[in-house]
KEMITI-567109 format. One record per atom (N, C-alpha, C): residue in three letters; x, y, z. Coordinates in nm, 4 decimals. Atoms other than C-alpha are relative to their C-alpha. Layout:
# residues N
r rest: ALA; xx: X; yy: Y; zz: Z
...
This chain:
# residues 122
r rest: UNK; xx: 0.0193; yy: 0.1220; zz: 0.0797
r rest: UNK; xx: -2.5321; yy: -5.3630; zz: -4.7457
r rest: UNK; xx: -0.1402; yy: -0.0121; zz: -0.0407
r rest: UNK; xx: 0.1440; yy: 0.0137; zz: 0.0558
r rest: UNK; xx: -2.8377; yy: -5.4453; zz: -4.9650
r rest: UNK; xx: -0.0684; yy: -0.1134; zz: 0.0789
r rest: UNK; xx: 0.0788; yy: 0.1113; zz: -0.0562
r rest: UNK; xx: -3.1163; yy: -5.6644; zz: -4.8285
r rest: UNK; xx: 0.0214; yy: -0.1292; zz: -0.0849
r rest: UNK; xx: -0.0121; yy: 0.1328; zz: 0.0687
r rest: UNK; xx: -3.1351; yy: -6.0358; zz: -4.9180
r rest: UNK; xx: -0.0914; yy: 0.0012; zz: -0.1236
r rest: UNK; xx: 0.0810; yy: -0.0119; zz: 0.1291
r rest: UNK; xx: -3.2499; yy: -6.0512; zz: -5.2865
r rest: UNK; xx: -0.1148; yy: -0.1012; zz: 0.0012
r rest: UNK; xx: 0.1157; yy: 0.0913; zz: -0.0059
r rest: UNK; xx: -3.4639; yy: -6.3547; zz: -5.2109
r rest: UNK; xx: -0.1181; yy: 0.0591; zz: 0.0696
r rest: UNK; xx: 0.1060; yy: -0.0688; zz: -0.0754
r rest: UNK; xx: -3.6539; yy: -6.1505; zz: -4.9546
r rest: UNK; xx: -0.0626; yy: 0.1191; zz: -0.0706
r rest: UNK; xx: 0.0457; yy: -0.1089; zz: 0.0789
r rest: UNK; xx: -3.6920; yy: -5.8745; zz: -5.2099
r rest: UNK; xx: -0.0881; yy: -0.0517; zz: -0.1159
r rest: UNK; xx: 0.0693; yy: 0.0469; zz: 0.1207
r rest: UNK; xx: -3.7998; yy: -6.0679; zz: -5.5212
r rest: UNK; xx: -0.1135; yy: -0.0999; zz: 0.0169
r rest: UNK; xx: 0.1095; yy: 0.0953; zz: -0.0112
r rest: UNK; xx: -4.0085; yy: -6.3565; zz: -5.3905
r rest: UNK; xx: -0.1331; yy: 0.0645; zz: 0.0356
r rest: UNK; xx: 0.1352; yy: -0.0669; zz: -0.0190
r rest: UNK; xx: -4.2841; yy: -6.1226; zz: -5.2331
r rest: UNK; xx: -0.0408; yy: 0.0821; zz: -0.1118
r rest: UNK; xx: 0.0347; yy: -0.0806; zz: 0.1171
r rest: UNK; xx: -4.2673; yy: -5.9017; zz: -5.5423
r rest: UNK; xx: -0.0661; yy: -0.0970; zz: -0.1064
r rest: UNK; xx: 0.0583; yy: 0.0962; zz: 0.0955
r rest: UNK; xx: -4.3280; yy: -6.2058; zz: -5.7643
r rest: UNK; xx: -0.1307; yy: -0.0551; zz: 0.0359
r rest: UNK; xx: 0.1269; yy: 0.0468; zz: -0.0419
r rest: UNK; xx: -4.6037; yy: -6.3343; zz: -5.5487
r rest: UNK; xx: -0.1134; yy: 0.1037; zz: -0.0205
r rest: UNK; xx: 0.1037; yy: -0.1128; zz: 0.0131
r rest: UNK; xx: -4.7830; yy: -5.9948; zz: -5.5481
r rest: UNK; xx: -0.0345; yy: 0.0190; zz: -0.1464
r rest: UNK; xx: 0.0169; yy: -0.0220; zz: 0.1424
r rest: UNK; xx: -4.7311; yy: -5.9627; zz: -5.9303
r rest: UNK; xx: -0.0900; yy: -0.1040; zz: -0.0629
r rest: UNK; xx: 0.0605; yy: 0.1023; zz: 0.0705
r rest: UNK; xx: -4.8626; yy: -6.3048; zz: -6.0246
r rest: UNK; xx: -0.1165; yy: -0.0637; zz: 0.0763
r rest: UNK; xx: 0.1002; yy: 0.0654; zz: -0.0740
r rest: UNK; xx: -5.0845; yy: -6.4141; zz: -5.7395
r rest: UNK; xx: 0.0392; yy: -0.1499; zz: 0.0269
r rest: UNK; xx: -0.0553; yy: 0.1387; zz: -0.0146
r rest: UNK; xx: -4.8736; yy: -6.7387; zz: -5.7323
r rest: UNK; xx: 0.0967; yy: -0.0035; zz: 0.1219
r rest: UNK; xx: -0.0884; yy: 0.0113; zz: -0.1106
r rest: UNK; xx: -4.7064; yy: -6.8501; zz: -5.4084
r rest: UNK; xx: 0.1506; yy: -0.0007; zz: -0.0499
r rest: UNK; xx: -0.1469; yy: -0.0085; zz: 0.0377
r rest: UNK; xx: -4.3288; yy: -6.7725; zz: -5.4226
r rest: UNK; xx: 0.0829; yy: -0.0143; zz: 0.1268
r rest: UNK; xx: -0.0877; yy: 0.0075; zz: -0.1161
r rest: UNK; xx: -4.0403; yy: -6.8552; zz: -5.1996
r rest: UNK; xx: 0.1376; yy: -0.0518; zz: -0.0442
r rest: UNK; xx: -0.1407; yy: 0.0439; zz: 0.0360
r rest: UNK; xx: -3.6701; yy: -6.9578; zz: -5.1908
r rest: UNK; xx: 0.0154; yy: -0.1493; zz: -0.0014
r rest: UNK; xx: -0.0029; yy: 0.1481; zz: -0.0172
r rest: UNK; xx: -3.7561; yy: -7.3220; zz: -5.1163
r rest: UNK; xx: -0.1307; yy: -0.0565; zz: -0.0612
r rest: UNK; xx: 0.1213; yy: 0.0655; zz: 0.0464
r rest: UNK; xx: -4.0032; yy: -7.5727; zz: -5.2621
r rest: UNK; xx: -0.0521; yy: -0.0965; zz: 0.1130
r rest: UNK; xx: 0.0509; yy: 0.0935; zz: -0.1038
r rest: UNK; xx: -4.2343; yy: -7.7616; zz: -5.0261
r rest: UNK; xx: 0.0113; yy: -0.1496; zz: -0.0412
r rest: UNK; xx: -0.0136; yy: 0.1491; zz: 0.0243
r rest: UNK; xx: -4.2071; yy: -8.1409; zz: -4.9936
r rest: UNK; xx: -0.1135; yy: -0.0451; zz: -0.0836
r rest: UNK; xx: 0.1175; yy: 0.0388; zz: 0.0698
r rest: UNK; xx: -4.5557; yy: -8.1753; zz: -5.1313
r rest: UNK; xx: -0.0336; yy: 0.0882; zz: -0.1204
r rest: UNK; xx: 0.0089; yy: -0.1089; zz: 0.1056
r rest: UNK; xx: -4.4965; yy: -7.9402; zz: -5.4289
r rest: UNK; xx: -0.1061; yy: -0.0365; zz: -0.1025
r rest: UNK; xx: 0.0897; yy: 0.0382; zz: 0.1015
r rest: UNK; xx: -4.7210; yy: -8.1437; zz: -5.6684
r rest: UNK; xx: -0.1466; yy: 0.0406; zz: 0.0428
r rest: UNK; xx: 0.1336; yy: -0.0424; zz: -0.0527
r rest: UNK; xx: -5.0191; yy: -8.0406; zz: -5.4384
r rest: UNK; xx: -0.0141; yy: 0.1422; zz: 0.0131
r rest: UNK; xx: -0.0021; yy: -0.1510; zz: -0.0256
r rest: UNK; xx: -4.9264; yy: -7.6726; zz: -5.4358
r rest: UNK; xx: 0.0434; yy: 0.0766; zz: -0.1253
r rest: UNK; xx: -0.0349; yy: -0.0619; zz: 0.1180
r rest: UNK; xx: -4.8903; yy: -7.5825; zz: -5.8007
r rest: UNK; xx: -0.1071; yy: 0.0981; zz: -0.0409
r rest: UNK; xx: -0.1335; yy: -0.0353; zz: 0.0389
r rest: UNK; xx: -4.8229; yy: -7.3453; zz: -5.9590
r rest: UNK; xx: 0.0806; yy: 0.0593; zz: 0.1152
r rest: UNK; xx: -0.0860; yy: -0.0551; zz: -0.1080
r rest: UNK; xx: -4.5312; yy: -7.2186; zz: -5.7569
r rest: UNK; xx: 0.1247; yy: 0.0654; zz: -0.0626
r rest: UNK; xx: -0.1225; yy: -0.0825; zz: 0.0474
r rest: UNK; xx: -4.2370; yy: -6.9742; zz: -5.8097
r rest: UNK; xx: 0.1071; yy: -0.0223; zz: 0.1026
r rest: UNK; xx: -0.1108; yy: 0.0147; zz: -0.0902
r rest: UNK; xx: -3.8953; yy: -7.0283; zz: -5.6565
r rest: UNK; xx: 0.1066; yy: 0.0997; zz: -0.0531
r rest: UNK; xx: -0.1073; yy: -0.0996; zz: 0.0346
r rest: UNK; xx: -3.6341; yy: -6.7399; zz: -5.6648
r rest: UNK; xx: 0.1078; yy: -0.0182; zz: 0.1007
r rest: UNK; xx: -0.1149; yy: 0.0285; zz: -0.0937
r rest: UNK; xx: -3.2898; yy: -6.8254; zz: -5.5194
r rest: UNK; xx: 0.1231; yy: 0.0747; zz: -0.0504
r rest: UNK; xx: -0.1325; yy: -0.0600; zz: 0.0312
r rest: UNK; xx: -2.9609; yy: -6.6398; zz: -5.5058
r rest: UNK; xx: 0.0973; yy: -0.1109; zz: -0.0212
r rest: UNK; xx: -0.1085; yy: 0.0957; zz: 0.0376
r rest: UNK; xx: -2.6794; yy: -6.8299; zz: -5.6704
r rest: UNK; xx: 0.1243; yy: 0.0699; zz: -0.0399
r rest: UNK; xx: -0.1265; yy: -0.0692; zz: 0.0409
r rest: UNK; xx: -2.3658; yy: -6.6237; zz: -5.6588
r rest: UNK; xx: -0.0164; yy: 0.1418; zz: -0.0199
r rest: UNK; xx: 0.0023; yy: -0.1437; zz: 0.0293
r rest: UNK; xx: -2.2956; yy: -6.2792; zz: -5.7967
r rest: UNK; xx: 0.1104; yy: 0.0667; zz: 0.0797
r rest: UNK; xx: -0.0980; yy: -0.0762; zz: -0.0722
r rest: UNK; xx: -2.0882; yy: -6.0087; zz: -5.6446
r rest: UNK; xx: -0.0598; yy: 0.1224; zz: 0.0711
r rest: UNK; xx: 0.0474; yy: -0.1214; zz: -0.0727
r rest: UNK; xx: -2.1217; yy: -5.7136; zz: -5.4024
r rest: UNK; xx: 0.1082; yy: 0.1065; zz: -0.0090
r rest: UNK; xx: -0.0872; yy: -0.1188; zz: -0.0035
r rest: UNK; xx: -1.9703; yy: -5.3674; zz: -5.4004
r rest: UNK; xx: -0.0411; yy: 0.0729; zz: 0.1320
r rest: UNK; xx: 0.0310; yy: -0.0705; zz: -0.1205
r rest: UNK; xx: -1.9702; yy: -5.1180; zz: -5.1163
r rest: UNK; xx: -0.1421; yy: 0.0419; zz: 0.0182
r rest: UNK; xx: 0.1381; yy: -0.0538; zz: -0.0050
r rest: UNK; xx: -2.3073; yy: -4.9622; zz: -5.1942
r rest: UNK; xx: -0.1012; yy: -0.0765; zz: -0.0858
r rest: UNK; xx: 0.0884; yy: 0.0687; zz: 0.0923
r rest: UNK; xx: -2.4640; yy: -5.2135; zz: -5.4293
r rest: UNK; xx: 0.0283; yy: -0.1492; zz: -0.0009
r rest: UNK; xx: -0.0125; yy: 0.1450; zz: 0.0020
r rest: UNK; xx: -2.5174; yy: -5.5878; zz: -5.4659
r rest: UNK; xx: -0.0436; yy: -0.0389; zz: -0.1463
r rest: UNK; xx: 0.0371; yy: 0.0425; zz: 0.1410
r rest: UNK; xx: -2.5298; yy: -5.7769; zz: -5.8001
r rest: UNK; xx: -0.0045; yy: -0.1497; zz: -0.0034
r rest: UNK; xx: 0.0107; yy: 0.1432; zz: -0.0133
r rest: UNK; xx: -2.6520; yy: -6.1172; zz: -5.7234
r rest: UNK; xx: -0.0514; yy: -0.0663; zz: -0.1366
r rest: UNK; xx: 0.0511; yy: 0.0821; zz: 0.1066
r rest: UNK; xx: -2.7170; yy: -6.3881; zz: -5.9822
r rest: UNK; xx: -0.1121; yy: -0.0847; zz: 0.0619
r rest: UNK; xx: 0.1114; yy: 0.0657; zz: -0.0513
r rest: UNK; xx: -3.0609; yy: -6.5342; zz: -5.9277
r rest: UNK; xx: -0.0626; yy: -0.1093; zz: -0.0970
r rest: UNK; xx: 0.0698; yy: 0.0965; zz: 0.0806
r rest: UNK; xx: -3.2316; yy: -6.8472; zz: -6.0461
r rest: UNK; xx: -0.1534; yy: 0.0158; zz: 0.0218
r rest: UNK; xx: 0.1416; yy: -0.0073; zz: -0.0120
r rest: UNK; xx: -3.6015; yy: -6.8122; zz: -6.1172
r rest: UNK; xx: -0.0652; yy: -0.1164; zz: -0.0639
r rest: UNK; xx: 0.0642; yy: 0.1256; zz: 0.0440
r rest: UNK; xx: -3.7998; yy: -7.1365; zz: -6.1437
r rest: UNK; xx: -0.1475; yy: 0.0145; zz: 0.0186
r rest: UNK; xx: 0.1456; yy: 0.0076; zz: -0.0049
r rest: UNK; xx: -4.1663; yy: -7.1842; zz: -6.2205
r rest: UNK; xx: -0.0361; yy: -0.1508; zz: -0.0084
r rest: UNK; xx: 0.0511; yy: 0.1466; zz: -0.0026
r rest: UNK; xx: -4.3384; yy: -7.5169; zz: -6.1363
r rest: UNK; xx: -0.1504; yy: 0.0095; zz: -0.0263
r rest: UNK; xx: 0.1491; yy: -0.0023; zz: 0.0309
r rest: UNK; xx: -4.6834; yy: -7.5966; zz: -6.2855
r rest: UNK; xx: -0.0399; yy: -0.1378; zz: -0.0327
r rest: UNK; xx: 0.0555; yy: 0.1262; zz: 0.0326
r rest: UNK; xx: -4.9071; yy: -7.8870; zz: -6.3577
r rest: UNK; xx: 0.0086; yy: -0.0313; zz: -0.1501
r rest: UNK; xx: -0.0083; yy: 0.0187; zz: 0.1428
r rest: UNK; xx: -4.8808; yy: -7.8420; zz: -6.7368
r rest: UNK; xx: 0.1149; yy: 0.0800; zz: -0.0567
r rest: UNK; xx: -0.1103; yy: -0.0707; zz: 0.0651
r rest: UNK; xx: -4.6022; yy: -7.7362; zz: -6.9713
r rest: UNK; xx: -0.0462; yy: 0.1378; zz: -0.0405
r rest: UNK; xx: 0.0490; yy: -0.1273; zz: 0.0452
r rest: UNK; xx: -4.8183; yy: -7.4560; zz: -7.1150
r rest: UNK; xx: -0.0121; yy: 0.1017; zz: 0.1169
r rest: UNK; xx: 0.0107; yy: -0.0870; zz: -0.1140
r rest: UNK; xx: -4.8920; yy: -7.3096; zz: -6.7691
r rest: UNK; xx: 0.1394; yy: 0.0446; zz: 0.0443
r rest: UNK; xx: -0.1396; yy: -0.0372; zz: -0.0445
r rest: UNK; xx: -4.5230; yy: -7.3205; zz: -6.6707
r rest: UNK; xx: 0.0638; yy: 0.0974; zz: -0.1010
r rest: UNK; xx: -0.0507; yy: -0.0872; zz: 0.0973
r rest: UNK; xx: -4.4190; yy: -7.1577; zz: -6.9995
r rest: UNK; xx: -0.0530; yy: 0.1362; zz: 0.0049
r rest: UNK; xx: 0.0618; yy: -0.1310; zz: -0.0022
r rest: UNK; xx: -4.6743; yy: -6.8818; zz: -6.9843
r rest: UNK; xx: 0.0420; yy: 0.0795; zz: 0.1310
r rest: UNK; xx: -0.0379; yy: -0.0675; zz: -0.1287
r rest: UNK; xx: -4.5973; yy: -6.7960; zz: -6.6181
r rest: UNK; xx: 0.1406; yy: 0.0414; zz: -0.0002
r rest: UNK; xx: -0.1447; yy: -0.0264; zz: -0.0008
r rest: UNK; xx: -4.2193; yy: -6.8126; zz: -6.6698
r rest: UNK; xx: 0.0231; yy: 0.1208; zz: -0.1002
r rest: UNK; xx: -0.0225; yy: -0.1154; zz: 0.0952
r rest: UNK; xx: -4.2361; yy: -6.5811; zz: -6.9763
r rest: UNK; xx: -0.0601; yy: 0.1309; zz: 0.0543
r rest: UNK; xx: 0.0480; yy: -0.1178; zz: -0.0530
r rest: UNK; xx: -4.4648; yy: -6.3350; zz: -6.8006
r rest: UNK; xx: 0.0888; yy: 0.0567; zz: 0.1094
r rest: UNK; xx: -0.0911; yy: -0.0360; zz: -0.1095
r rest: UNK; xx: -4.2324; yy: -6.3316; zz: -6.4922
r rest: UNK; xx: 0.1257; yy: 0.0608; zz: -0.0613
r rest: UNK; xx: -0.1233; yy: -0.0474; zz: 0.0641
r rest: UNK; xx: -3.9308; yy: -6.2842; zz: -6.7184
r rest: UNK; xx: -0.0217; yy: 0.1442; zz: -0.0554
r rest: UNK; xx: 0.0317; yy: -0.1375; zz: 0.0546
r rest: UNK; xx: -4.0884; yy: -5.9878; zz: -6.9034
r rest: UNK; xx: -0.0110; yy: 0.1001; zz: 0.1119
r rest: UNK; xx: 0.0176; yy: -0.0919; zz: -0.1079
r rest: UNK; xx: -4.1821; yy: -5.8229; zz: -6.5701
r rest: UNK; xx: 0.1297; yy: 0.0303; zz: 0.0664
r rest: UNK; xx: -0.1234; yy: -0.0187; zz: -0.0621
r rest: UNK; xx: -3.8375; yy: -5.8715; zz: -6.4221
r rest: UNK; xx: 0.0968; yy: 0.0900; zz: -0.0856
r rest: UNK; xx: -0.0818; yy: -0.0786; zz: 0.0880
r rest: UNK; xx: -3.6698; yy: -5.7112; zz: -6.7271
r rest: UNK; xx: -0.0304; yy: 0.1498; zz: 0.0105
r rest: UNK; xx: 0.0434; yy: -0.1341; zz: -0.0169
r rest: UNK; xx: -3.8702; yy: -5.3951; zz: -6.6668
r rest: UNK; xx: 0.0037; yy: 0.0567; zz: 0.1422
r rest: UNK; xx: 0.0077; yy: -0.0361; zz: -0.1441
r rest: UNK; xx: -3.8354; yy: -5.3871; zz: -6.2924
r rest: UNK; xx: 0.1062; yy: 0.0983; zz: 0.0362
r rest: UNK; xx: -0.0886; yy: -0.1072; zz: -0.0370
r rest: UNK; xx: -3.6735; yy: -5.0670; zz: -6.1658
r rest: UNK; xx: -0.0611; yy: 0.0726; zz: 0.1182
r rest: UNK; xx: 0.0467; yy: -0.0821; zz: -0.1026
r rest: UNK; xx: -3.7023; yy: -4.8498; zz: -5.8618
r rest: UNK; xx: -0.0249; yy: -0.0743; zz: 0.1415
r rest: UNK; xx: 0.0181; yy: 0.0598; zz: -0.1371
r rest: UNK; xx: -3.8211; yy: -4.9189; zz: -5.4977
r rest: UNK; xx: -0.0818; yy: -0.1312; zz: -0.0058
r rest: UNK; xx: 0.0731; yy: 0.1258; zz: -0.0127
r rest: UNK; xx: -3.9146; yy: -5.2773; zz: -5.4195
r rest: UNK; xx: 0.0413; yy: -0.0597; zz: 0.1354
r rest: UNK; xx: -0.0231; yy: 0.0715; zz: -0.1281
r rest: UNK; xx: -3.9415; yy: -5.4272; zz: -5.0653
r rest: UNK; xx: 0.1210; yy: 0.0503; zz: 0.0756
r rest: UNK; xx: -0.1159; yy: -0.0506; zz: -0.0838
r rest: UNK; xx: -3.6941; yy: -5.1966; zz: -4.8877
r rest: UNK; xx: 0.1296; yy: 0.0109; zz: -0.0753
r rest: UNK; xx: -0.1262; yy: -0.0132; zz: 0.0826
r rest: UNK; xx: -3.4424; yy: -5.1851; zz: -5.1752
r rest: UNK; xx: -0.0344; yy: 0.0810; zz: -0.1194
r rest: UNK; xx: 0.0180; yy: -0.0656; zz: 0.1330
r rest: UNK; xx: -3.3919; yy: -5.0082; zz: -5.5018
r rest: UNK; xx: 0.0696; yy: -0.0797; zz: -0.1076
r rest: UNK; xx: -0.0465; yy: 0.0734; zz: 0.1121
r rest: UNK; xx: -3.3606; yy: -5.2116; zz: -5.8166
r rest: UNK; xx: 0.0571; yy: 0.0991; zz: -0.0992
r rest: UNK; xx: -0.0591; yy: -0.0880; zz: 0.0982
r rest: UNK; xx: -3.1099; yy: -5.0504; zz: -6.0528
r rest: UNK; xx: -0.0109; yy: -0.0574; zz: -0.1380
r rest: UNK; xx: 0.0083; yy: 0.0655; zz: 0.1337
r rest: UNK; xx: -3.1090; yy: -5.3027; zz: -6.3374
r rest: UNK; xx: -0.0217; yy: -0.1433; zz: 0.0124
r rest: UNK; xx: 0.0179; yy: 0.1494; zz: 0.0008
r rest: UNK; xx: -3.2032; yy: -5.6569; zz: -6.4319
r rest: UNK; xx: 0.0446; yy: -0.0422; zz: -0.1429
r rest: UNK; xx: -0.0504; yy: 0.0549; zz: 0.1267
r rest: UNK; xx: -3.0229; yy: -5.8544; zz: -6.6963
r rest: UNK; xx: -0.0441; yy: -0.1555; zz: -0.0042
r rest: UNK; xx: 0.0298; yy: 0.1377; zz: 0.0142
r rest: UNK; xx: -3.1474; yy: -6.1881; zz: -6.8252
r rest: UNK; xx: 0.1254; yy: -0.0763; zz: -0.0600
r rest: UNK; xx: -0.1228; yy: 0.0662; zz: 0.0401
r rest: UNK; xx: -2.8460; yy: -6.4176; zz: -6.8485
r rest: UNK; xx: -0.0370; yy: -0.1338; zz: -0.0839
r rest: UNK; xx: 0.0570; yy: 0.1159; zz: 0.0722
r rest: UNK; xx: -3.0465; yy: -6.7224; zz: -6.9663
r rest: UNK; xx: -0.1486; yy: -0.0077; zz: 0.0119
r rest: UNK; xx: 0.1460; yy: -0.0128; zz: 0.0043
r rest: UNK; xx: -3.4089; yy: -6.7030; zz: -7.0683
r rest: UNK; xx: -0.0667; yy: -0.1290; zz: 0.0466
r rest: UNK; xx: 0.0730; yy: 0.1105; zz: -0.0527
r rest: UNK; xx: -3.6865; yy: -6.9343; zz: -6.9518
r rest: UNK; xx: 0.0143; yy: -0.1245; zz: -0.0934
r rest: UNK; xx: -0.0107; yy: 0.1254; zz: 0.0775
r rest: UNK; xx: -3.6289; yy: -7.2961; zz: -7.0628
r rest: UNK; xx: -0.0432; yy: -0.1154; zz: 0.0854
r rest: UNK; xx: 0.0463; yy: 0.1204; zz: -0.0731
r rest: UNK; xx: -3.7538; yy: -7.6385; zz: -6.9735
r rest: UNK; xx: 0.1213; yy: -0.0518; zz: 0.0826
r rest: UNK; xx: -0.0936; yy: 0.0531; zz: -0.1013
r rest: UNK; xx: -3.5660; yy: -7.7767; zz: -6.6636
r rest: UNK; xx: -0.0398; yy: -0.1387; zz: 0.0404
r rest: UNK; xx: 0.0445; yy: 0.1307; zz: -0.0475
r rest: UNK; xx: -3.5616; yy: -8.1344; zz: -6.5402
r rest: UNK; xx: -0.0508; yy: 0.0103; zz: 0.1515
r rest: UNK; xx: 0.0572; yy: 0.0144; zz: -0.1306
r rest: UNK; xx: -3.7565; yy: -8.2308; zz: -6.2251
r rest: UNK; xx: -0.0277; yy: -0.1427; zz: 0.0269
r rest: UNK; xx: 0.0161; yy: 0.1352; zz: -0.0338
r rest: UNK; xx: -3.7718; yy: -8.5580; zz: -6.0455
r rest: UNK; xx: -0.1359; yy: -0.0590; zz: -0.0234
r rest: UNK; xx: 0.1378; yy: 0.0367; zz: 0.0126
r rest: UNK; xx: -4.1492; yy: -8.5776; zz: -6.0499
r rest: UNK; xx: -0.0493; yy: 0.0371; zz: -0.1407
r rest: UNK; xx: 0.0540; yy: -0.0228; zz: 0.1391
r rest: UNK; xx: -4.2823; yy: -8.6097; zz: -6.4053
r rest: UNK; xx: -0.1317; yy: 0.0722; zz: -0.0141
r rest: UNK; xx: 0.1280; yy: -0.0673; zz: -0.0032
r rest: UNK; xx: -4.6151; yy: -8.4651; zz: -6.3033
r rest: UNK; xx: 0.0174; yy: 0.1494; zz: 0.0183
r rest: UNK; xx: -0.0360; yy: -0.1419; zz: -0.0252
r rest: UNK; xx: -4.4421; yy: -8.1296; zz: -6.2380
r rest: UNK; xx: 0.0804; yy: 0.0492; zz: -0.1163
r rest: UNK; xx: -0.0669; yy: -0.0609; zz: 0.1120
r rest: UNK; xx: -4.3359; yy: -7.9138; zz: -6.5245
r rest: UNK; xx: 0.0738; yy: 0.1293; zz: 0.0523
r rest: UNK; xx: -0.0817; yy: -0.1033; zz: -0.0525
r rest: UNK; xx: -4.0485; yy: -7.6732; zz: -6.4514
r rest: UNK; xx: 0.0634; yy: 0.0829; zz: -0.1080
r rest: UNK; xx: -0.0643; yy: -0.0888; zz: 0.0907
r rest: UNK; xx: -3.9236; yy: -7.3752; zz: -6.6419
r rest: UNK; xx: 0.0899; yy: 0.0928; zz: 0.0817
r rest: UNK; xx: -0.0922; yy: -0.0731; zz: -0.0752
r rest: UNK; xx: -3.6109; yy: -7.1895; zz: -6.5269
r rest: UNK; xx: 0.0780; yy: 0.1071; zz: -0.0833
r rest: UNK; xx: -0.0760; yy: -0.1028; zz: 0.0671
r rest: UNK; xx: -3.4259; yy: -6.8675; zz: -6.6080
r rest: UNK; xx: 0.1026; yy: 0.0517; zz: 0.1008
r rest: UNK; xx: -0.1048; yy: -0.0571; zz: -0.0850
r rest: UNK; xx: -3.1168; yy: -6.6920; zz: -6.4727
r rest: UNK; xx: 0.0129; yy: 0.1535; zz: -0.0282
r rest: UNK; xx: -0.0149; yy: -0.1457; zz: 0.0107
r rest: UNK; xx: -3.0895; yy: -6.3147; zz: -6.4053
r rest: UNK; xx: 0.1150; yy: 0.0528; zz: 0.0863
r rest: UNK; xx: -0.0871; yy: -0.0692; zz: -0.0890
r rest: UNK; xx: -2.8378; yy: -6.0757; zz: -6.2630
r rest: UNK; xx: -0.0804; yy: 0.1335; zz: 0.0361
r rest: UNK; xx: 0.0788; yy: -0.1172; zz: -0.0464
r rest: UNK; xx: -3.0018; yy: -5.8031; zz: -6.0550
r rest: UNK; xx: 0.0992; yy: 0.0979; zz: 0.0699
r rest: UNK; xx: -0.0844; yy: -0.1015; zz: -0.0708
r rest: UNK; xx: -2.8161; yy: -5.4843; zz: -5.9500
r rest: UNK; xx: -0.1002; yy: 0.0811; zz: 0.0816
r rest: UNK; xx: 0.0926; yy: -0.0761; zz: -0.0942
r rest: UNK; xx: -2.9760; yy: -5.3228; zz: -5.6447
r rest: UNK; xx: 0.0785; yy: 0.0391; zz: 0.1217
r rest: UNK; xx: -0.0574; yy: -0.0424; zz: -0.1179
r rest: UNK; xx: -2.9013; yy: -5.1465; zz: -5.3252
r rest: UNK; xx: -0.1163; yy: 0.0191; zz: 0.1089
r rest: UNK; xx: 0.0966; yy: -0.0299; zz: -0.1043
r rest: UNK; xx: -3.0766; yy: -5.0813; zz: -4.9941
r rest: UNK; xx: -0.0599; yy: 0.1320; zz: -0.0134
r rest: UNK; xx: 0.0724; yy: -0.1278; zz: 0.0202
r rest: UNK; xx: -3.3364; yy: -4.8038; zz: -4.9881
r rest: UNK; xx: 0.0533; yy: 0.1051; zz: 0.0938
């Protein structure tokens, strides 16, 4: 079975961007911006591969910062192939590109995208 996709992609995103990344957002998010959240939300598995659907959210203090970071992360994900954090990424498909998403705190700007990642354990 493949590793947890959140444990694969969040450290990769953090290393790539220098922005803290995790599967959850902290309670004091507005004090810890920018921030990336990558969460698994469904998908399917086969015997030797996993194909999770993942939500990639970027939170920032300004709309421009959120848009720029989300677009950069999207571009990098689309080209991601090969060994990453104990797994092997086979392909990445963008199902829904980065777009403005609602958030309860108006001081936080959120951009979200949805991807399907095909990968296996290394």
